C-alpha positions in Angstrom: 0.0 0.0 0.0 1.2 3.5 -0.8 0.7 5.4 2.5 1.6 8.7 0.8 -1.8 8.5 -0.9 -3.6 7.5 2.2 -2.9 10.6 4.2 -4.8 13.3 2.2 -8.4 12.3 2.1 -9.8 13.0 5.5 -7.3 15.3 7.1 -8.9 17.5 9.8 -7.9 21.0 8.7 -7.7 22.3 12.3 -4.2 20.8 12.7 -2.8 21.5 9.2 -0.1 24.0 9.1 -1.0 27.5 7.8 0.9 29.2 4.9 3.4 31.3 6.8 4.1 33.3 3.6 0.5 34.5 3.6 0.9 36.2 7.0 1.8 39.8 7.2 5.1 40.9 8.8 4.7 40.4 12.5 6.9 40.7 15.7 6.9 37.1 16.8 9.5 37.7 19.5 7.3 40.4 21.1 4.3 38.1 21.0 6.2 35.3 22.7 7.2 37.7 25.5 3.5 38.2 26.1 2.6 34.4 25.8 5.4 32.8 27.8 4.2 34.2 31.2 0.7 32.9 30.5 2.0 29.4 29.7 4.2 29.5 32.8 1.1 30.5 34.9 -0.8 27.7 33.4 1.8 25.1 34.3 1.9 26.6 37.9 -1.8 26.4 38.4 -2.8 23.2 36.7 -2.1 19.5 37.4 -2.7 16.1 35.8 -5.6 14.1 37.2 -4.6 10.4 36.9 -8.2 9.3 37.4 -9.9 11.4 34.7 -6.8 11.5 32.6 -7.3 15.3 32.2 -5.4 18.4 33.1 -7.3 20.4 35.7 -6.9 23.6 37.8 -5.3 23.0 41.2 -7.8 23.1 44.0 -6.0 21.3 46.8 -2.4 20.0 47.3 -2.0 18.5 43.8 1.4 18.6 42.1 1.5 21.4 39.6 2.6 20.6 36.1 5.7 22.7 36.4 6.8 20.3 39.2 5.6 17.1 37.5 8.5 14.9 36.3 6.4 13.7 33.4 6.4 17.2 31.9 9.1 17.6 29.2 10.2 20.9 27.9 11.0 20.9 24.2 12.8 23.7 22.3 12.7 25.0 18.7 13.7 28.2 16.9 11.2 29.6 14.5 11.2 33.1 13.0 14.4 33.8 15.0 12.5 33.2 18.3 13.6 30.5 20.7 10.3 28.8 21.7 9.6 26.3 24.5 6.7 23.9 24.2 5.8 21.1 26.5 4.8 17.4 26.1 3.3 15.4 29.0 3.2 11.6 28.4 1.0 9.8 31.0 0.8 6.5 29.1 3.7 5.6 26.8 3.0 3.6 23.7 4.1 0.0 23.6 5.7 0.0 20.2 9.4 0.3 20.8 10.5 -0.7 17.3 13.0 1.7 15.9 11.9 0.6 12.5 13.8 1.6 9.4 13.5 4.2 6.6 11.5 1.9 4.2 8.2 3.5 3.3 5.2 1.9 5.1 7.1 0.3 8.0 5.3 0.6 11.3 7.6 2.0 14.0 7.5 3.4 17.6 8.4 7.1 17.7 7.9 9.5 14.8 10.5 11.5 13.0 9.6 14.9 11.6 8.3 13.6 8.2 6.8 10.3 9.3 3.1 9.5 9.0 1.0 9.4 12.1 -2.5 8.3 13.1 -3.6 10.5 16.0 -6.8 11.0 17.9 -6.8 14.4 19.6 -8.7 17.1 21.4 -7.7 20.8 20.9 -8.6 23.4 23.5 -7.5 26.8 24.7 -5.4 27.4 27.8 -6.6 31.0 28.2 -10.2 31.2 27.0 -13.2 29.7 28.8 -16.8 29.1 27.8 -19.9 30.3 29.6 -19.7 27.4 32.0 -16.1 28.3 33.0 -14.5 25.4 31.1 -11.6 25.9 28.7 -12.9 26.3 25.2 -12.7 23.2 23.1 -12.1 23.8 19.4 -12.1 20.3 17.9 -12.0 16.7 18.7 -11.0 13.9 16.2 -11.2 10.2 16.8 -11.5 9.0 13.2 -9.7 5.8 12.6 -8.5 6.4 9.1 -7.0 9.9 9.2 -3.2 9.6 8.6 -1.1 12.8 8.6 2.4 13.7 7.4 4.6 15.3 10.1 5.6 18.0 7.7 2.0 19.0 6.8 0.8 19.9 10.3 1.7 22.8 12.7 5.3 22.9 13.8 4.5 21.8 17.3 3.3 18.4 16.3 6.5 16.8 15.0 8.4 18.4 17.9 5.9 17.3 20.6 5.2 13.8 19.2 8.9 13.0 19.1 8.8 11.9 22.8 5.7 9.7 22.3 5.6 6.2 21.1 2.7 4.8 19.0 1.0 1.5 19.3 -0.2 -1.3 16.9 -3.1 -1.6 14.5 -5.2 -4.8 14.1 -6.3 -5.0 10.5 -6.8 -8.7 10.2 -10.5 -8.3 9.6 -11.2 -5.8 6.8 -15.0 -5.8 7.6 -14.5 -4.0 10.9 -12.9 -0.6 11.6 -9.2 -0.6 12.3 -8.5 -1.3 16.0 -5.6 0.1 17.9 -3.8 -1.1 21.0 -0.8 0.0 23.1 -1.1 3.6 22.0 0.8 6.6 23.5 -1.3 9.1 25.4 -0.6 12.6 26.8 -0.7 16.3 26.1 1.1 19.0 24.3 1.1 22.6 25.4 2.2 25.0 22.6 2.7 28.7 22.1 1.2 30.3 19.0 4.6 30.6 17.3 4.6 26.8 17.0 0.9 26.7 16.2 -1.3 29.0 14.1 0.9 32.1 14.6 -0.8 35.5 14.1 -3.2 34.2 11.6 -5.3 31.9 13.7 -7.5 29.1 12.3 -11.2 29.0 12.3 -12.4 29.6 15.9 -8.8 29.7 17.1 -7.8 33.3 17.6 -4.5 34.7 16.3 -1.6 34.4 18.8 -3.4 31.8 20.9 -1.5 29.3 23.1 -3.2 25.8 22.9 -3.5 22.4 24.6 -3.7 19.2 22.6 -4.8 16.0 24.3 -3.1 13.3 22.2 -3.5 9.6 21.6 -0.7 8.5 19.2 -2.1 5.4 17.7 0.2 4.5 14.9 3.5 5.7 13.4 4.5 4.7 9.8 7.8 5.5 8.2 7.4 7.9 5.3 10.5 6.6 3.6 13.6 8.5 2.4 12.2 9.9 -0.9 10.2 12.8 0.6 
């Protein structure tokens, strides 16, 4: 099967990278100076609830994300700005196969241009709805959405690099693809690694975001990309 052709049909546009060339000249460094304290405050005032598998506001003596050893800081320079984003893996995927660079080989952790199957929930870390809950922009649990790492927002290949995927059971073509041993967690990203000053749909320009991630499958894209 040519997995390059499989990726394009049902891609949820919310996570596809925007055309940076279409954005007007913008002071990304100044914007990150505004956003970074907001992200730091979020990490200081929220914790991971191991029962509900959600990130929640601290209301007792829970361990803040900033002090949680599962939180990993990841760094990337974009538009001459040194950004820090965060990945939080609460259940690591069981596929530890390093794989190889042959196209279509299932492997454990994704490289930047590999193909991934991911279920996700995307929400704000600053904006709340009328009920006081952080605004949710989109959820996707579709089985057959495969995405190239170089066709999504910059944060995805950076943040997903510390996750491992799982396995797919495709022995019975009459039933939907089943996944097991998948990697689960969160990614907290500044707008400079997300939708920049252009936004996307309901997502405002310059908005920091939270992705809840279930990395189900990683497939090598090969060396000919």
